[in-house]
N, CA, C and O atoms as a Tripos MOL2 file, in Angstrom:
@<TRIPOS>MOLECULE
protein
  280   279    70     0     0
PROTEIN
NO_CHARGES

@<TRIPOS>ATOM
      1 N          10.2840  -22.2930  -29.4070 N.3       1 MET1
      2 CA         10.2480  -23.6660  -29.5480 C.3       1 MET1
      3 C          10.8310  -24.1380  -31.0250 C.2       1 MET1
      4 O          11.4550  -25.1830  -31.2100 O.2       1 MET1
      5 N          10.5510  -23.2990  -31.8920 N.am      2 LYS2
      6 CA         11.1050  -23.6920  -33.2730 C.3       2 LYS2
      7 C          12.6780  -23.7450  -33.1600 C.2       2 LYS2
      8 O          13.2700  -24.7290  -33.6040 O.2       2 LYS2
      9 N          13.3150  -22.7790  -32.6160 N.am      3 LYS3
     10 CA         14.8900  -22.9940  -32.4260 C.3       3 LYS3
     11 C          15.2010  -24.2110  -31.7200 C.2       3 LYS3
     12 O          16.0850  -24.9690  -32.1180 O.2       3 LYS3
     13 N          14.4620  -24.4460  -30.6130 N.am      4 ALA4
     14 CA         14.8750  -25.6490  -29.7130 C.3       4 ALA4
     15 C          14.7010  -27.0000  -30.6240 C.2       4 ALA4
     16 O          15.4610  -27.9540  -30.4550 O.2       4 ALA4
     17 N          13.7300  -27.0210  -31.5260 N.am      5 ARG5
     18 CA         13.6050  -28.1150  -32.3350 C.3       5 ARG5
     19 C          14.6810  -28.2400  -33.3210 C.2       5 ARG5
     20 O          15.2030  -29.3330  -33.5390 O.2       5 ARG5
     21 N          15.0910  -27.0000  -34.0230 N.am      6 LEU6
     22 CA         16.2920  -26.9290  -34.8430 C.3       6 LEU6
     23 C          17.4870  -27.5060  -34.1590 C.2       6 LEU6
     24 O          18.0510  -28.4520  -34.7100 O.2       6 LEU6
     25 N          17.9490  -27.0440  -33.0040 N.am      7 TYR7
     26 CA         19.1380  -27.4240  -32.3740 C.3       7 TYR7
     27 C          18.9470  -28.8960  -31.9320 C.2       7 TYR7
     28 O          19.9360  -29.6280  -31.9350 O.2       7 TYR7
     29 N          17.6940  -29.3980  -31.5380 N.am      8 ALA8
     30 CA         17.6750  -30.7760  -31.2210 C.3       8 ALA8
     31 C          17.8860  -31.6350  -32.4740 C.2       8 ALA8
     32 O          18.4980  -32.6940  -32.3410 O.2       8 ALA8
     33 N          17.4730  -31.3000  -33.5710 N.am      9 THR9
     34 CA         17.4480  -31.9990  -34.8350 C.3       9 THR9
     35 C          18.9860  -32.1790  -35.0830 C.2       9 THR9
     36 O          19.4220  -33.2500  -35.5060 O.2       9 THR9
     37 N          19.8530  -31.0380  -34.7930 N.am     10 ALA10
     38 CA         21.1590  -31.0720  -35.2950 C.3      10 ALA10
     39 C          21.9860  -32.0170  -34.5890 C.2      10 ALA10
     40 O          23.0340  -32.4640  -35.0570 O.2      10 ALA10
     41 N          21.4610  -32.3540  -33.3350 N.am     11 VAL11
     42 CA         22.2590  -33.3100  -32.4850 C.3      11 VAL11
     43 C          21.5000  -34.6600  -32.3550 C.2      11 VAL11
     44 O          21.6700  -35.4640  -31.4390 O.2      11 VAL11
     45 N          20.7040  -34.7880  -33.3180 N.am     12 ASP12
     46 CA         19.8860  -36.1770  -33.4480 C.3      12 ASP12
     47 C          19.1520  -36.4580  -32.0380 C.2      12 ASP12
     48 O          19.2660  -37.5370  -31.4560 O.2      12 ASP12
     49 N          18.4380  -35.4520  -31.5800 N.am     13 ALA13
     50 CA         17.5560  -35.6390  -30.4970 C.3      13 ALA13
     51 C          16.1480  -35.0180  -30.7990 C.2      13 ALA13
     52 O          15.8190  -34.5720  -31.8980 O.2      13 ALA13
     53 N          15.3670  -35.0490  -29.6830 N.am     14 GLU14
     54 CA         14.1260  -34.4630  -29.7140 C.3      14 GLU14
     55 C          13.8850  -33.6790  -28.5480 C.2      14 GLU14
     56 O          14.3640  -33.9730  -27.4530 O.2      14 GLU14
     57 N          13.1050  -32.6210  -28.7680 N.am     15 VAL15
     58 CA         12.7370  -31.5650  -27.4760 C.3      15 VAL15
     59 C          11.9680  -32.3610  -26.3660 C.2      15 VAL15
     60 O          10.9640  -32.9820  -26.7130 O.2      15 VAL15
     61 N          12.2940  -32.3830  -25.2960 N.am     16 GLY16
     62 CA         11.5290  -32.9570  -24.2660 C.3      16 GLY16
     63 C          10.7930  -31.8540  -23.5470 C.2      16 GLY16
     64 O          10.3190  -30.8490  -24.0760 O.2      16 GLY16
     65 N          10.7590  -32.2120  -22.1310 N.am     17 GLU17
     66 CA          9.9160  -31.2980  -21.2070 C.3      17 GLU17
     67 C          10.6470  -29.9850  -20.9790 C.2      17 GLU17
     68 O          11.8500  -29.8670  -21.2090 O.2      17 GLU17
     69 N           9.8680  -28.9880  -20.5110 N.am     18 VAL18
     70 CA         10.4080  -27.6830  -20.0800 C.3      18 VAL18
     71 C          11.1470  -27.9130  -18.7200 C.2      18 VAL18
     72 O          10.5100  -28.4270  -17.8000 O.2      18 VAL18
     73 N          12.4220  -27.5690  -18.5470 N.am     19 VAL19
     74 CA         13.0650  -27.6690  -17.4160 C.3      19 VAL19
     75 C          12.9240  -26.2920  -16.4860 C.2      19 VAL19
     76 O          12.7390  -26.3410  -15.2700 O.2      19 VAL19
     77 N          13.0290  -25.1780  -17.1740 N.am     20 SER20
     78 CA         12.8680  -23.8090  -16.4410 C.3      20 SER20
     79 C          12.5020  -22.7950  -17.4990 C.2      20 SER20
     80 O          12.7700  -22.8790  -18.6980 O.2      20 SER20
     81 N          11.8120  -21.7650  -16.8470 N.am     21 ILE21
     82 CA         11.3700  -20.4040  -17.6190 C.3      21 ILE21
     83 C          11.6810  -19.4170  -16.7010 C.2      21 ILE21
     84 O          11.3510  -19.4320  -15.5150 O.2      21 ILE21
     85 N          12.4460  -18.3870  -17.3750 N.am     22 SER22
     86 CA         12.9820  -17.1720  -16.6000 C.3      22 SER22
     87 C          12.7490  -16.0090  -17.6120 C.2      22 SER22
     88 O          12.7770  -16.0670  -18.8410 O.2      22 SER22
     89 N          12.5090  -14.9260  -16.7910 N.am     23 GLU23
     90 CA         12.1940  -13.6240  -17.5690 C.3      23 GLU23
     91 C          13.0830  -12.4460  -16.9900 C.2      23 GLU23
     92 O          13.2060  -12.2420  -15.7820 O.2      23 GLU23
     93 N          13.6380  -11.7570  -17.8970 N.am     24 THR24
     94 CA         14.3730  -10.6620  -17.5120 C.3      24 THR24
     95 C          13.9800   -9.2800  -18.2240 C.2      24 THR24
     96 O          13.4790   -9.3420  -19.3470 O.2      24 THR24
     97 N          14.1740   -8.1240  -17.6580 N.am     25 GLY25
     98 CA         14.0020   -6.8340  -18.4140 C.3      25 GLY25
     99 C          12.5580   -6.4570  -18.5420 C.2      25 GLY25
    100 O          12.2360   -5.5950  -19.3610 O.2      25 GLY25
    101 N          11.5810   -7.1040  -17.7130 N.am     26 ALA26
    102 CA         10.2520   -6.6670  -17.6410 C.3      26 ALA26
    103 C          10.0450   -5.6940  -16.7110 C.2      26 ALA26
    104 O           9.5000   -5.9810  -15.6450 O.2      26 ALA26
    105 N          10.4780   -4.3430  -17.0150 N.am     27 ASN27
    106 CA         10.3800   -3.2710  -16.2170 C.3      27 ASN27
    107 C           9.0290   -2.5210  -16.6040 C.2      27 ASN27
    108 O           8.7900   -2.0500  -17.7160 O.2      27 ASN27
    109 N           8.1940   -2.4930  -15.5070 N.am     28 LEU28
    110 CA          6.8840   -1.8340  -15.6430 C.3      28 LEU28
    111 C           7.0400   -0.3720  -15.4950 C.2      28 LEU28
    112 O           7.8140    0.0900  -14.6560 O.2      28 LEU28
    113 N           6.2880    0.4220  -16.3300 N.am     29 PRO29
    114 CA          6.4180    1.8800  -16.2910 C.3      29 PRO29
    115 C           6.0620    2.4020  -14.8760 C.2      29 PRO29
    116 O           5.2350    1.7700  -14.2190 O.2      29 PRO29
    117 N           6.6200    3.4820  -14.3840 N.am     30 THR30
    118 CA          6.1320    4.0900  -13.2560 C.3      30 THR30
    119 C           5.0510    5.2000  -13.4540 C.2      30 THR30
    120 O           5.1930    6.1740  -14.1930 O.2      30 THR30
    121 N           4.0150    4.9380  -12.7380 N.am     31 PRO31
    122 CA          2.9230    5.9310  -13.0000 C.3      31 PRO31
    123 C           3.2620    7.2690  -12.6490 C.2      31 PRO31
    124 O           4.0480    7.5400  -11.7410 O.2      31 PRO31
    125 N           2.6410    8.1590  -13.4020 N.am     32 VAL32
    126 CA          3.0120    9.7560  -13.1420 C.3      32 VAL32
    127 C           1.8020   10.1790  -12.6850 C.2      32 VAL32
    128 O           0.7910    9.8780  -13.3190 O.2      32 VAL32
    129 N           1.7260   10.9360  -11.5230 N.am     33 PHE33
    130 CA          0.4950   11.4380  -10.7560 C.3      33 PHE33
    131 C           0.7760   13.0500  -10.7840 C.2      33 PHE33
    132 O           1.8900   13.5270  -10.5710 O.2      33 PHE33
    133 N          -0.1910   13.6860  -11.0280 N.am     34 ARG34
    134 CA         -0.2440   15.1560  -10.9600 C.3      34 ARG34
    135 C          -1.1860   15.5700   -9.8430 C.2      34 ARG34
    136 O          -2.2360   14.9540   -9.6600 O.2      34 ARG34
    137 N          -0.8070   16.6530   -9.0570 N.am     35 ARG35
    138 CA         -1.4970   17.0190   -7.9850 C.3      35 ARG35
    139 C          -3.0010   17.4140   -8.3770 C.2      35 ARG35
    140 O          -3.9870   16.9680   -7.7900 O.2      35 ARG35
    141 N          -3.0410   18.3650   -9.5110 N.am     36 ALA36
    142 CA         -4.2740   18.6830   -9.9390 C.3      36 ALA36
    143 C          -5.3430   17.6160  -10.2730 C.2      36 ALA36
    144 O          -6.5010   17.6500   -9.8570 O.2      36 ALA36
    145 N          -4.7990   16.6380  -11.0990 N.am     37 GLU37
    146 CA         -5.4860   15.4500  -11.4000 C.3      37 GLU37
    147 C          -5.8830   14.5750  -10.1520 C.2      37 GLU37
    148 O          -6.9390   13.9490  -10.0660 O.2      37 GLU37
    149 N          -4.9920   14.6130   -9.2920 N.am     38 MET38
    150 CA         -5.2990   13.7590   -8.1270 C.3      38 MET38
    151 C          -6.4570   14.3040   -7.1070 C.2      38 MET38
    152 O          -7.2800   13.6190   -6.5000 O.2      38 MET38
    153 N          -6.2910   15.7680   -7.0840 N.am     39 ALA39
    154 CA         -7.3240   16.6300   -6.3210 C.3      39 ALA39
    155 C          -8.7030   16.4460   -7.0690 C.2      39 ALA39
    156 O          -9.7440   16.4160   -6.4130 O.2      39 ALA39
    157 N          -8.7050   16.3350   -8.3210 N.am     40 GLN40
    158 CA         -9.9580   16.3250   -9.0440 C.3      40 GLN40
    159 C         -10.5140   14.8700   -8.9210 C.2      40 GLN40
    160 O         -11.7130   14.6800   -8.7180 O.2      40 GLN40
    161 N          -9.6610   13.8950   -9.0430 N.am     41 ALA41
    162 CA        -10.1130   12.5510   -8.8800 C.3      41 ALA41
    163 C         -10.7220   12.2450   -7.4220 C.2      41 ALA41
    164 O         -11.6200   11.4180   -7.2650 O.2      41 ALA41
    165 N         -10.1800   12.9530   -6.4180 N.am     42 LYS42
    166 CA        -10.8230   12.8300   -5.1340 C.3      42 LYS42
    167 C         -12.1620   13.4080   -4.9490 C.2      42 LYS42
    168 O         -12.9700   12.8700   -4.1920 O.2      42 LYS42
    169 N         -12.4460   14.5230   -5.6320 N.am     43 MET43
    170 CA        -13.7750   15.1770   -5.7600 C.3      43 MET43
    171 C         -14.6720   14.2010   -6.5250 C.2      43 MET43
    172 O         -15.8520   14.0480   -6.2090 O.2      43 MET43
    173 N         -14.1010   13.5520   -7.5210 N.am     44 MET44
    174 CA        -15.0530   12.6570   -8.3040 C.3      44 MET44
    175 C         -15.2660   11.3310   -7.5980 C.2      44 MET44
    176 O         -14.8680   11.1340   -6.4500 O.2      44 MET44
    177 N         -15.8650   10.4900   -8.2780 N.am     45 ASP45
    178 CA        -15.9520    9.0700   -7.7520 C.3      45 ASP45
    179 C         -14.7120    8.3470   -7.3110 C.2      45 ASP45
    180 O         -13.7460    8.3630   -8.0740 O.2      45 ASP45
    181 N         -14.6380    7.7620   -6.2470 N.am     46 ALA46
    182 CA        -13.3030    7.3500   -5.7160 C.3      46 ALA46
    183 C         -12.7930    6.1470   -6.7210 C.2      46 ALA46
    184 O         -11.5990    5.8670   -6.8290 O.2      46 ALA46
    185 N         -13.7240    5.5440   -7.3650 N.am     47 GLY47
    186 CA        -13.3320    4.3460   -8.4510 C.3      47 GLY47
    187 C         -12.7640    5.0960   -9.6040 C.2      47 GLY47
    188 O         -12.1370    4.3890  -10.3930 O.2      47 GLY47
    189 N         -12.8310    6.2440   -9.8580 N.am     48 SER48
    190 CA        -12.3450    6.9710  -11.1990 C.3      48 SER48
    191 C         -10.7790    7.5620  -10.9400 C.2      48 SER48
    192 O         -10.4510    8.4190  -10.1190 O.2      48 SER48
    193 N         -10.0060    6.9100  -11.8000 N.am     49 VAL49
    194 CA         -8.6170    7.4130  -11.7660 C.3      49 VAL49
    195 C          -8.1380    8.1120  -13.0570 C.2      49 VAL49
    196 O          -8.2750    7.5700  -14.1540 O.2      49 VAL49
    197 N          -7.5850    9.3080  -12.9040 N.am     50 PRO50
    198 CA         -6.9870    9.7750  -14.1340 C.3      50 PRO50
    199 C          -6.0840    9.1130  -14.8980 C.2      50 PRO50
    200 O          -5.1940    8.5810  -14.2330 O.2      50 PRO50
    201 N          -6.0030    8.9460  -16.2310 N.am     51 VAL51
    202 CA         -5.1570    8.1660  -17.0270 C.3      51 VAL51
    203 C          -4.6020    9.1970  -18.0590 C.2      51 VAL51
    204 O          -5.3130    9.8610  -18.8150 O.2      51 VAL51
    205 N          -3.2360    9.2450  -17.9940 N.am     52 MET52
    206 CA         -2.7580   10.2680  -19.0340 C.3      52 MET52
    207 C          -2.6120    9.6370  -20.4420 C.2      52 MET52
    208 O          -2.2270    8.4740  -20.5620 O.2      52 MET52
    209 N          -2.8860   10.3190  -21.3750 N.am     53 LYS53
    210 CA         -2.7350    9.7800  -22.8260 C.3      53 LYS53
    211 C          -1.3750    9.6060  -23.2200 C.2      53 LYS53
    212 O          -0.4850   10.2650  -22.6840 O.2      53 LYS53
    213 N          -1.1200    8.6820  -24.2100 N.am     54 GLY54
    214 CA          0.1290    8.5610  -24.7250 C.3      54 GLY54
    215 C           0.4640    7.1190  -24.7900 C.2      54 GLY54
    216 O          -0.3600    6.3010  -24.3810 O.2      54 GLY54
    217 N           1.5510    6.7580  -25.2470 N.am     55 GLU55
    218 CA          2.1740    5.3410  -25.4610 C.3      55 GLU55
    219 C           3.2800    5.0950  -24.6140 C.2      55 GLU55
    220 O           3.9990    6.0300  -24.2630 O.2      55 GLU55
    221 N           3.5020    3.8600  -24.2280 N.am     56 GLN56
    222 CA          4.7530    3.2860  -23.4760 C.3      56 GLN56
    223 C           5.0680    2.0390  -24.2170 C.2      56 GLN56
    224 O           4.1760    1.3150  -24.6590 O.2      56 GLN56
    225 N           6.4210    1.7660  -24.3640 N.am     57 GLU57
    226 CA          6.8040    0.5100  -25.0410 C.3      57 GLU57
    227 C           7.4670   -0.3180  -24.0780 C.2      57 GLU57
    228 O           8.4590    0.1440  -23.5130 O.2      57 GLU57
    229 N           7.0490   -1.5210  -23.7980 N.am     58 LEU58
    230 CA          7.6420   -2.3740  -22.7760 C.3      58 LEU58
    231 C           8.2920   -3.5530  -23.3820 C.2      58 LEU58
    232 O           7.7660   -4.0770  -24.3630 O.2      58 LEU58
    233 N           9.2490   -3.9570  -22.9500 N.am     59 SER59
    234 CA          9.9270   -5.3170  -23.5330 C.3      59 SER59
    235 C          10.5330   -6.1560  -22.4330 C.2      59 SER59
    236 O          10.9980   -5.6540  -21.4100 O.2      59 SER59
    237 N          10.5130   -7.4240  -22.6750 N.am     60 ALA60
    238 CA         10.9050   -8.4580  -21.8630 C.3      60 ALA60
    239 C          11.7010   -9.5680  -22.7060 C.2      60 ALA60
    240 O          11.5150   -9.8150  -23.8970 O.2      60 ALA60
    241 N          12.6100  -10.1800  -21.8630 N.am     61 THR61
    242 CA         13.1910  -11.4400  -22.6320 C.3      61 THR61
    243 C          12.7940  -12.6500  -21.9020 C.2      61 THR61
    244 O          12.9320  -12.6370  -20.6790 O.2      61 THR61
    245 N          12.3420  -13.6470  -22.4530 N.am     62 VAL62
    246 CA         11.8640  -14.8500  -21.6750 C.3      62 VAL62
    247 C          12.8630  -16.0200  -22.2560 C.2      62 VAL62
    248 O          13.0830  -16.1670  -23.4580 O.2      62 VAL62
    249 N          13.3800  -16.7530  -21.3130 N.am     63 THR63
    250 CA         14.2370  -17.8110  -21.6430 C.3      63 THR63
    251 C          13.5980  -19.2660  -21.3050 C.2      63 THR63
    252 O          13.1830  -19.4520  -20.1610 O.2      63 THR63
    253 N          13.5270  -20.0810  -22.0660 N.am     64 VAL64
    254 CA         12.9770  -21.4050  -21.7670 C.3      64 VAL64
    255 C          13.9540  -22.6210  -22.0810 C.2      64 VAL64
    256 O          14.3780  -22.8960  -23.2030 O.2      64 VAL64
    257 N          14.2100  -23.2310  -21.0270 N.am     65 VAL65
    258 CA         15.1410  -24.4250  -21.0670 C.3      65 VAL65
    259 C          14.5460  -25.7460  -21.2830 C.2      65 VAL65
    260 O          13.8880  -26.2350  -20.3650 O.2      65 VAL65
    261 N          14.6870  -26.3550  -22.3350 N.am     66 TYR66
    262 CA         14.0480  -27.7720  -22.6370 C.3      66 TYR66
    263 C          14.9820  -28.9590  -22.3210 C.2      66 TYR66
    264 O          16.2010  -28.8180  -22.4190 O.2      66 TYR66
    265 N          14.5390  -29.8860  -22.0190 N.am     67 GLU67
    266 CA         15.2460  -31.2330  -22.0120 C.3      67 GLU67
    267 C          15.5140  -31.9310  -23.3710 C.2      67 GLU67
    268 O          14.6570  -31.9380  -24.2540 O.2      67 GLU67
    269 N          16.4750  -32.3950  -23.4840 N.am     68 LEU68
    270 CA         16.6910  -33.1030  -24.7740 C.3      68 LEU68
    271 C          16.6070  -34.6790  -24.5660 C.2      68 LEU68
    272 O          17.0850  -35.3030  -23.6190 O.2      68 LEU68
    273 N          15.8890  -35.1960  -25.6630 N.am     69 GLU69
    274 CA         15.6720  -36.6870  -25.3980 C.3      69 GLU69
    275 C          16.0940  -37.4180  -26.6350 C.2      69 GLU69
    276 O          15.8880  -36.9350  -27.7490 O.2      69 GLU69
    277 N          16.6920  -38.5920  -26.4550 N.am     70 ASN70
    278 CA         17.2360  -39.3950  -27.5440 C.3      70 ASN70
    279 C          16.1610  -40.1720  -28.2380 C.2      70 ASN70
    280 O          16.4430  -40.9060  -29.1840 O.2      70 ASN70
@<TRIPOS>BOND
     1     1     2 1
     2     2     3 1
     3     3     4 2
     4     3     5 am
     5     5     6 1
     6     6     7 1
     7     7     8 2
     8     7     9 am
     9     9    10 1
    10    10    11 1
    11    11    12 2
    12    11    13 am
    13    13    14 1
    14    14    15 1
    15    15    16 2
    16    15    17 am
    17    17    18 1
    18    18    19 1
    19    19    20 2
    20    19    21 am
    21    21    22 1
    22    22    23 1
    23    23    24 2
    24    23    25 am
    25    25    26 1
    26    26    27 1
    27    27    28 2
    28    27    29 am
    29    29    30 1
    30    30    31 1
    31    31    32 2
    32    31    33 am
    33    33    34 1
    34    34    35 1
    35    35    36 2
    36    35    37 am
    37    37    38 1
    38    38    39 1
    39    39    40 2
    40    39    41 am
    41    41    42 1
    42    42    43 1
    43    43    44 2
    44    43    45 am
    45    45    46 1
    46    46    47 1
    47    47    48 2
    48    47    49 am
    49    49    50 1
    50    50    51 1
    51    51    52 2
    52    51    53 am
    53    53    54 1
    54    54    55 1
    55    55    56 2
    56    55    57 am
    57    57    58 1
    58    58    59 1
    59    59    60 2
    60    59    61 am
    61    61    62 1
    62    62    63 1
    63    63    64 2
    64    63    65 am
    65    65    66 1
    66    66    67 1
    67    67    68 2
    68    67    69 am
    69    69    70 1
    70    70    71 1
    71    71    72 2
    72    71    73 am
    73    73    74 1
    74    74    75 1
    75    75    76 2
    76    75    77 am
    77    77    78 1
    78    78    79 1
    79    79    80 2
    80    79    81 am
    81    81    82 1
    82    82    83 1
    83    83    84 2
    84    83    85 am
    85    85    86 1
    86    86    87 1
    87    87    88 2
    88    87    89 am
    89    89    90 1
    90    90    91 1
    91    91    92 2
    92    91    93 am
    93    93    94 1
    94    94    95 1
    95    95    96 2
    96    95    97 am
    97    97    98 1
    98    98    99 1
    99    99   100 2
   100    99   101 am
   101   101   102 1
   102   102   103 1
   103   103   104 2
   104   103   105 am
   105   105   106 1
   106   106   107 1
   107   107   108 2
   108   107   109 am
   109   109   110 1
   110   110   111 1
   111   111   112 2
   112   111   113 am
   113   113   114 1
   114   114   115 1
   115   115   116 2
   116   115   117 am
   117   117   118 1
   118   118   119 1
   119   119   120 2
   120   119   121 am
   121   121   122 1
   122   122   123 1
   123   123   124 2
   124   123   125 am
   125   125   126 1
   126   126   127 1
   127   127   128 2
   128   127   129 am
   129   129   130 1
   130   130   131 1
   131   131   132 2
   132   131   133 am
   133   133   134 1
   134   134   135 1
   135   135   136 2
   136   135   137 am
   137   137   138 1
   138   138   139 1
   139   139   140 2
   140   139   141 am
   141   141   142 1
   142   142   143 1
   143   143   144 2
   144   143   145 am
   145   145   146 1
   146   146   147 1
   147   147   148 2
   148   147   149 am
   149   149   150 1
   150   150   151 1
   151   151   152 2
   152   151   153 am
   153   153   154 1
   154   154   155 1
   155   155   156 2
   156   155   157 am
   157   157   158 1
   158   158   159 1
   159   159   160 2
   160   159   161 am
   161   161   162 1
   162   162   163 1
   163   163   164 2
   164   163   165 am
   165   165   166 1
   166   166   167 1
   167   167   168 2
   168   167   169 am
   169   169   170 1
   170   170   171 1
   171   171   172 2
   172   171   173 am
   173   173   174 1
   174   174   175 1
   175   175   176 2
   176   175   177 am
   177   177   178 1
   178   178   179 1
   179   179   180 2
   180   179   181 am
   181   181   182 1
   182   182   183 1
   183   183   184 2
   184   183   185 am
   185   185   186 1
   186   186   187 1
   187   187   188 2
   188   187   189 am
   189   189   190 1
   190   190   191 1
   191   191   192 2
   192   191   193 am
   193   193   194 1
   194   194   195 1
   195   195   196 2
   196   195   197 am
   197   197   198 1
   198   198   199 1
   199   199   200 2
   200   199   201 am
   201   201   202 1
   202   202   203 1
   203   203   204 2
   204   203   205 am
   205   205   206 1
   206   206   207 1
   207   207   208 2
   208   207   209 am
   209   209   210 1
   210   210   211 1
   211   211   212 2
   212   211   213 am
   213   213   214 1
   214   214   215 1
   215   215   216 2
   216   215   217 am
   217   217   218 1
   218   218   219 1
   219   219   220 2
   220   219   221 am
   221   221   222 1
   222   222   223 1
   223   223   224 2
   224   223   225 am
   225   225   226 1
   226   226   227 1
   227   227   228 2
   228   227   229 am
   229   229   230 1
   230   230   231 1
   231   231   232 2
   232   231   233 am
   233   233   234 1
   234   234   235 1
   235   235   236 2
   236   235   237 am
   237   237   238 1
   238   238   239 1
   239   239   240 2
   240   239   241 am
   241   241   242 1
   242   242   243 1
   243   243   244 2
   244   243   245 am
   245   245   246 1
   246   246   247 1
   247   247   248 2
   248   247   249 am
   249   249   250 1
   250   250   251 1
   251   251   252 2
   252   251   253 am
   253   253   254 1
   254   254   255 1
   255   255   256 2
   256   255   257 am
   257   257   258 1
   258   258   259 1
   259   259   260 2
   260   259   261 am
   261   261   262 1
   262   262   263 1
   263   263   264 2
   264   263   265 am
   265   265   266 1
   266   266   267 1
   267   267   268 2
   268   267   269 am
   269   269   270 1
   270   270   271 1
   271   271   272 2
   272   271   273 am
   273   273   274 1
   274   274   275 1
   275   275   276 2
   276   275   277 am
   277   277   278 1
   278   278   279 1
   279   279   280 2
@<TRIPOS>SUBSTRUCTURE
     1 MET1         2 RESIDUE 1 A MET
     2 LYS2         6 RESIDUE 1 A LYS
     3 LYS3        10 RESIDUE 1 A LYS
     4 ALA4        14 RESIDUE 1 A ALA
     5 ARG5        18 RESIDUE 1 A ARG
     6 LEU6        22 RESIDUE 1 A LEU
     7 TYR7        26 RESIDUE 1 A TYR
     8 ALA8        30 RESIDUE 1 A ALA
     9 THR9        34 RESIDUE 1 A THR
    10 ALA10       38 RESIDUE 1 A ALA
    11 VAL11       42 RESIDUE 1 A VAL
    12 ASP12       46 RESIDUE 1 A ASP
    13 ALA13       50 RESIDUE 1 A ALA
    14 GLU14       54 RESIDUE 1 A GLU
    15 VAL15       58 RESIDUE 1 A VAL
    16 GLY16       62 RESIDUE 1 A GLY
    17 GLU17       66 RESIDUE 1 A GLU
    18 VAL18       70 RESIDUE 1 A VAL
    19 VAL19       74 RESIDUE 1 A VAL
    20 SER20       78 RESIDUE 1 A SER
    21 ILE21       82 RESIDUE 1 A ILE
    22 SER22       86 RESIDUE 1 A SER
    23 GLU23       90 RESIDUE 1 A GLU
    24 THR24       94 RESIDUE 1 A THR
    25 GLY25       98 RESIDUE 1 A GLY
    26 ALA26      102 RESIDUE 1 A ALA
    27 ASN27      106 RESIDUE 1 A ASN
    28 LEU28      110 RESIDUE 1 A LEU
    29 PRO29      114 RESIDUE 1 A PRO
    30 THR30      118 RESIDUE 1 A THR
    31 PRO31      122 RESIDUE 1 A PRO
    32 VAL32      126 RESIDUE 1 A VAL
    33 PHE33      130 RESIDUE 1 A PHE
    34 ARG34      134 RESIDUE 1 A ARG
    35 ARG35      138 RESIDUE 1 A ARG
    36 ALA36      142 RESIDUE 1 A ALA
    37 GLU37      146 RESIDUE 1 A GLU
    38 MET38      150 RESIDUE 1 A MET
    39 ALA39      154 RESIDUE 1 A ALA
    40 GLN40      158 RESIDUE 1 A GLN
    41 ALA41      162 RESIDUE 1 A ALA
    42 LYS42      166 RESIDUE 1 A LYS
    43 MET43      170 RESIDUE 1 A MET
    44 MET44      174 RESIDUE 1 A MET
    45 ASP45      178 RESIDUE 1 A ASP
    46 ALA46      182 RESIDUE 1 A ALA
    47 GLY47      186 RESIDUE 1 A GLY
    48 SER48      190 RESIDUE 1 A SER
    49 VAL49      194 RESIDUE 1 A VAL
    50 PRO50      198 RESIDUE 1 A PRO
    51 VAL51      202 RESIDUE 1 A VAL
    52 MET52      206 RESIDUE 1 A MET
    53 LYS53      210 RESIDUE 1 A LYS
    54 GLY54      214 RESIDUE 1 A GLY
    55 GLU55      218 RESIDUE 1 A GLU
    56 GLN56      222 RESIDUE 1 A GLN
    57 GLU57      226 RESIDUE 1 A GLU
    58 LEU58      230 RESIDUE 1 A LEU
    59 SER59      234 RESIDUE 1 A SER
    60 ALA60      238 RESIDUE 1 A ALA
    61 THR61      242 RESIDUE 1 A THR
    62 VAL62      246 RESIDUE 1 A VAL
    63 THR63      250 RESIDUE 1 A THR
    64 VAL64      254 RESIDUE 1 A VAL
    65 VAL65      258 RESIDUE 1 A VAL
    66 TYR66      262 RESIDUE 1 A TYR
    67 GLU67      266 RESIDUE 1 A GLU
    68 LEU68      270 RESIDUE 1 A LEU
    69 GLU69      274 RESIDUE 1 A GLU
    70 ASN70      278 RESIDUE 1 A ASN
């Protein structure tokens, strides 16, 4: 929104309503299942699912198009 206001000011206009919002690059990680962990989970409570330790980085690009008003 900050950049939209900057560009609008440059052309002597104001930021109006949102015209569209789109998202790209939001790839979710694929779960990794191991046979031993899955077998153990079946023996345990059905609501219990093994989760591997670690970190994953996710990124996405969101584009918002605004209307310009005079």
